[in-house]
Every structure is written in C-alpha cells, then in structure tokens.
C-alpha positions in Angstrom: 113.0 106.6 92.1 113.9 104.1 89.7 115.0 105.4 86.3 112.4 103.0 84.5 109.5 104.8 86.2 107.3 106.8 83.7 104.1 107.2 85.7 103.7 108.7 88.9 100.4 108.7 90.8 99.8 110.9 93.8 97.2 109.5 96.1 96.1 107.8 99.4 96.4 104.1 100.1 93.8 102.8 102.3 93.3 99.7 104.4 90.4 97.7 103.3 88.7 95.3 105.7 86.2 93.4 103.7 83.2 91.2 104.8 81.7 88.4 103.2 78.3 89.0 104.7 76.5 92.1 106.1 78.3 94.1 108.9 75.7 93.4 111.2 76.0 89.6 110.8 79.8 88.7 109.9 82.4 87.7 112.3 85.5 88.2 110.1 86.9 91.1 108.4 89.4 90.3 105.6 92.3 92.7 105.2 93.5 94.2 102.0 94.5 97.5 100.7 92.9 99.9 98.2 91.7 103.5 97.4 90.9 105.1 94.1 94.5 106.2 93.0 96.3 102.9 94.3 93.8 100.7 92.3 94.8 102.8 89.1 98.4 102.2 90.0 98.1 98.4 90.5 96.1 98.2 87.0 99.0 99.8 85.3 101.5 97.6 87.1 99.7 94.4 86.3 99.5 95.5 82.7 103.4 96.0 82.8 103.9 99.6 83.3 106.4 101.2 85.2 104.7 103.3 88.1 105.6 105.0 91.2 103.1 105.7 93.9 103.6 109.1 95.9 101.9 109.1 99.5 102.6 108.9 102.9 102.1 106.1 105.3 101.2 106.1 109.0 102.7 105.2 112.2 100.3 102.2 112.9 100.8 98.2 112.2 99.4 98.7 109.0 102.1 100.7 107.2 104.6 97.7 106.4 101.6 95.7 104.9 100.7 98.6 102.6 104.4 99.2 101.4 104.9 95.2 101.1 101.9 95.0 99.1 102.5 97.8 96.7 106.0 96.2 96.1 104.8 92.7 95.4 102.8 94.6 92.9 105.9 96.0 91.1 105.1 99.4 92.1 108.1 101.7 92.9 107.8 103.0 96.7 110.9 105.0 96.8 109.0 108.3 97.1 106.8 107.2 100.0 107.4 108.6 103.3 106.3 107.8 106.9 104.2 110.4 109.0 103.1 110.4 112.4 99.3 110.1 111.7 97.4 106.8 111.3 96.5 105.1 107.7 92.9 105.9 106.7 90.7 102.6 106.4 87.3 101.6 105.0 84.8 98.5 105.7 83.1 97.1 103.0 80.4 94.4 102.7 79.1 93.0 99.5 75.9 90.6 99.4 73.3 89.9 96.7 70.9 92.4 98.3 73.1 95.5 99.0 76.7 96.7 99.7 77.8 98.6 102.6 80.9 100.9 102.8 82.1 103.1 105.7 84.9 105.4 105.5 87.5 106.3 108.3 89.7 109.2 107.0 90.0 111.9 109.6 93.6 113.3 110.1 95.3 110.4 108.1 98.9 110.2 107.3 98.3 111.1 103.3 96.9 114.5 104.5 100.2 115.6 105.3 101.4 114.9 101.5 103.1 118.4 100.3 105.0 119.8 97.4 108.3 118.4 99.1 107.1 114.9 98.3 107.5 114.9 94.6 110.9 116.6 93.5 110.7 118.5 90.4 113.8 116.6 88.9 111.7 113.6 89.5 108.6 115.0 87.3 110.9 116.0 84.4 111.8 112.3 84.0 108.1 111.1 83.6 105.8 110.5 80.5 102.7 111.4 83.1 101.4 112.4 86.1 98.0 111.1 87.5 95.7 112.1 90.6 92.1 112.8 91.6 90.0 115.2 93.5 89.8 112.6 96.2 93.4 113.5 96.9 93.1 117.2 96.8 90.1 116.9 99.3 92.4 115.5 102.0 94.2 118.7 102.9 95.4 122.2 101.8 98.9 120.8 101.5 97.9 117.9 99.4 95.7 120.1 97.0 99.1 122.4 96.8 101.2 119.3 95.9 98.6 118.3 93.0 98.4 121.9 91.6 102.2 122.3 91.6 103.2 119.0 90.3 100.8 119.4 87.5 102.2 122.7 86.8 105.7 121.7 86.8 104.5 118.9 84.5 103.0 120.8 82.1 106.1 123.2 81.9 108.3 120.3 81.0 106.0 118.6 78.5 104.9 115.7 80.8 101.3 114.7 80.3 98.9 115.2 83.2 95.6 113.1 83.8 93.0 113.8 86.3 89.8 112.4 87.6 87.4 114.4 90.0 86.2 111.1 91.2 83.4 113.1 93.2 81.7 111.2 96.0 79.2 112.7 98.2 80.4 110.4 101.2 83.2 112.7 102.1 83.4 115.4 99.2 81.9 118.7 98.8 80.5 119.3 95.1 81.5 123.1 95.2 85.0 122.4 96.5 85.2 119.6 93.9 84.7 122.0 91.1 86.9 124.4 92.7 89.9 121.6 92.9 89.7 121.1 89.0 89.4 124.9 88.0 92.9 125.5 90.0 94.8 122.9 87.8 92.7 123.0 84.6 95.3 125.0 82.8 97.8 122.2 83.5 95.4 119.1 82.7 95.7 117.1 79.4 93.4 114.3 80.3 90.2 114.0 82.1 88.1 111.1 83.3 84.4 111.9 84.0 81.4 109.9 85.0 78.5 111.3 83.3 76.1 110.7 86.1 78.6 111.5 89.1 80.9 114.1 87.7 79.3 115.8 84.5 75.8 116.3 86.0 76.3 116.6 89.6 79.4 118.9 89.4 78.6 120.8 86.2 75.0 120.2 85.5 75.7 119.2 82.1 73.9 116.0 80.7 74.7 116.3 76.8 77.6 114.5 75.6 78.6 117.2 73.0 78.3 119.9 75.6 80.6 117.9 78.1 83.3 117.7 75.5 82.9 121.3 74.4 83.0 122.6 77.9 86.4 120.8 78.8 88.0 121.2 75.3 87.2 124.8 75.7 89.0 124.9 79.0 92.2 123.3 77.2 91.8 119.7 78.1 93.1 117.8 75.1 91.6 114.2 75.9 87.9 113.9 77.4 86.8 110.5 78.6 83.3 110.2 79.8 81.6 106.7 81.4 78.0 106.7 80.6 76.1 103.8 82.4 73.0 105.4 80.3 74.5 104.2 76.9 76.6 101.6 78.5 80.0 102.7 77.4 82.6 105.4 76.9 82.8 108.3 75.0 86.3 109.6 73.9 86.9 113.2 72.8 89.9 114.2 71.1 90.8 116.8 68.3 87.4 117.7 67.9 86.1 114.2 67.3 83.9 112.0 69.7 84.1 108.2 69.6 82.0 105.5 71.4 83.1 102.4 72.8 80.8 99.9 74.7 81.5 98.4 78.0 83.1 95.1 77.9 81.2 91.9 78.7 78.7 93.3 81.1 76.8 90.3 81.2 79.5 88.9 83.2 79.9 91.7 85.8 79.3 90.9 89.3 81.2 93.7 91.1 81.7 97.3 89.7 83.5 98.5 92.5 86.3 100.7 91.4 86.1 99.7 87.8 86.3 103.3 86.9 89.7 103.5 88.6 90.9 100.2 86.7 89.5 101.7 83.4 91.8 104.7 84.2 94.9 102.8 84.9 94.2 100.8 81.4 93.9 103.7 79.6 97.0 105.5 80.9 99.0 102.4 80.4 97.9 102.2 76.7 98.1 105.9 76.1 101.9 105.9 77.3 102.7 102.8 75.3 102.0 104.3 71.7 98.1 103.7 71.5 95.8 106.5 70.3 93.2 107.7 72.8 90.4 105.9 71.0 92.6 102.6 71.1 93.5 103.2 74.7 89.7 103.4 75.3 89.0 100.2 73.6 92.0 98.6 75.8 91.0 99.9 78.8 87.5 98.9 78.4 88.6 95.2 78.4 90.8 95.6 81.4 87.7 97.1 83.5 85.4 94.6 81.9 87.5 91.8 83.2 87.9 93.2 86.7 84.1 93.4 87.2 83.8 89.6 86.6 85.2 88.8 90.0 84.8 90.2 93.6 87.2 92.8 95.0 88.5 96.1 93.5 92.3 95.1 93.5 92.1 91.4 93.8 90.1 91.3 90.5 92.3 93.6 88.4 93.4 91.4 85.3 96.9 90.9 84.3 98.3 91.7 80.6 98.0 88.1 79.2 94.3 88.1 79.9 93.7 91.2 78.6 95.4 90.5 75.3 93.5 87.2 74.9 90.4 88.8 75.5 91.2 91.6 72.9 91.8 89.0 70.3 88.3 87.4 70.6 
C-alpha cells in the first residue's frame, strides 16, 4: 500500500453495462465500472484524496479493465487480489420515462473477501476506513472483514465510516440491521437515507429521534439525507444542522448521488473540515454529479467543486 494512502474503502467493484434506450429496444450496451463503494472511492480520488480500494476481482476478461480503470482514477490497487470466481455485474438503462436496473451478483469474487485482505499494519497507517451494508451482505467472510477491520481501526484511533445502503433488490432488512449492530461499537460516522434506512430499517421518521438513536449507540457523527426536506441533516456533539441539496433544478440523474456525497464528505473531513463544513462541501460534489448522466462518469473534479463553492 502506498505510504500516502490515508483512506481505505472495502467493497465490490461491479461491471456496468449501460443502455441508452430501454433494455427491450437497445442493440448496444456501453461498458463502465461501478458499485456503491467504488463510486465513493472515485469521488475521493477526483477531489485529490489518497485512497486504496480493498476488494477481490474475478478470473474473467473484465478484471484487467477494473484494475486499469481504478488506477486511471488514481486509486491505489495494491491490496486487490484475484480470485477464481467471476466479477459481479449490473445492467442499467435510463430513459425519460423510466430506469431499469438488473443485478448479477451470485458467487462473485468479492464474496471471498476475508480478514487477510486488509492487514492490521495497513489499518494502523490510515486516517479512516469506510464500508457499507452491501459489502457485509456478500458473504460471511466479507462480513467478518468489515467487523474486524472496524474493530482494529477503533483500537488504533482510526476513524470508521459506514452506510447501511439498504436496497430491497438484494438485501434483507432484518439482516441489514444486524450488520450494523455488530459494528456499532466501532463506528464513528454513519450516513443514512431517511426514507431507505431510518424509516425502512428502524421505523424512525423523526429527525431528532434518528439522531438520538445513533448518538445513544455511540456514533459520533450522523448524516441523514432527506428528500422530504431536500437536504442533509448533520448531527454532531448534540447539535443538528441542515444543508440544502445543491442546484436540484439542474439534476437529471441522481443515480449514486448518495455514494458521491459520502466521498465528498469523507474527503473534506479527513482534510481538516468540521462535519458541518464537510456536509456543505459534499452537497456541492453530489449536486454537480447529478447534473450529468452516469454514476461515475459524472463525478466532478476538485476544481469544479471549488468554483461552485465560491459562487
């Protein structure tokens, strides 16, 4: 691992096949790469952060594409290992009328992630580790990796950040709650969607109750995205602040905007910003990303973010 790396992200990089029309009518699928955690990693890298990605790639023809794509983004790949399984994939189409999304994630290479894939000496050198409930849902061994990595980080004063990222497409709500419960004692920062996480997983729809619930669990920083209020709530040291979504009138594609927000927040926080300042910064990063098509293709670079912050 590069000595400059200060953030490690544990996850699964998927192959994205994207159609410009409906899946029924399209004759061409464009190849990209994606996934919740890799989107966050790319956001951090494009902002100038030093990030390593921890995963396993498969034995199919897409593996070199994944590795070369991550390296082109400036992401450290030294901890990525190859496995015997295939890479996961999703197919997406976006039209003015509807979006279509199909996942192919059975027995993928990343499901073989284990505690050997992120050595303790590497964790001790970091500022922060980030992962999601999606990663824990892959397998028992990937779940163990997240738990043990967070535990070691906590013991060595390395920040930990987490997003349940609950999706009913391939996750069970009861299991997703259990994933967090087993790492809550080691979690410093949590990102939540009010609708998808707080309401569906915890049946809490009051912002004050959401904050109190996770503060009582020992989480220091709680960030909640609310589409009802069109903004982000940041809870820290007993105070709750609100930040509006950025330039929503220009949004054309909100795919993965939450994952991009997380990357912007983690970059800002590990570069000296307060949690509230990090939220304001990340809101611009996410807002700019929604103004173009494509989860990763649309992620802005630091110069564009700084220009918009000054407006």
